[in-house]
N, C-alpha and C positions, 0 to 999 in steps of 0.2 A: 098524245092521249090527253083527253080532258080529265078534269078532276072527278067528274061524274063517272066516267068510264073506269078510271083507276079505282075508285071507291067500289064500283060494282064488281070488278075483277077481284079485289081484295075480299069482298064479302063472300063471293063464290069460293075463293080459296080457303077462307076460314071454315065455311060449311063443309067443304071436301075434307079438310084436315080433321074436323070434328068427327065426321063419319069414319075416316081411316082409324082414328084413335079408338072409336067405339068398336069397330071390327077387330082391331088388334087385341082389345081387352077380351072380346068374346072368343076369339081364337085361342087366347091363352087359357081361358076357362075350359074350352073344349079339349085342349091338349092335356090339361090336368086330369079331367074326367077320363079321357082315353088311357092315360097312364095308370090310373087306379083300376080301370077295367082290365088292362093287360096284366097287372100284378095279381088281380083276383083270379084270372084265368090260369096264370102260371101256377098259383097255389092249388087250384082245383086239379090241374093236370098232375101235379106232384102227389096230391092226396089219392088220386085215382090209381096212380102207379103203385103207391104204398098199399092201398086196399087190394089191388090185384095180387101183390106179393103175399099179403096176409092170407088171402083166400086160397092161393096155391099151396101155401104152407099148411093150412087147415085141411085141405083135400088130401095132401100127402099123409098127414097124421091119421086121418080117418081110414085111408087105404091100408096103412100099416096096422091099425087096430083091427080092421076087418080080416086081414091076413092072419094076425095072431089068434084071433078068435075063430078062425077057419070059417068065416061067413061068406067068402067069395068062391064062386065057381071057378075051377081050374080048367 
């Protein structure tokens, strides 16, 4: 290989390396953002389950009150 060819190959390899490094950095940022989204969704699911339990508890209490006050049809 001539010096010109070697130099050209090295230049291309440096360019490729820079692109790979840039992509690696971007993938790292995307992974971080995805992790935050997953944590947020997990929290939302947990809150939804808690809200559902709270609602069911309130419904049971209202039903008991209606029965005590004889407001329900038997």
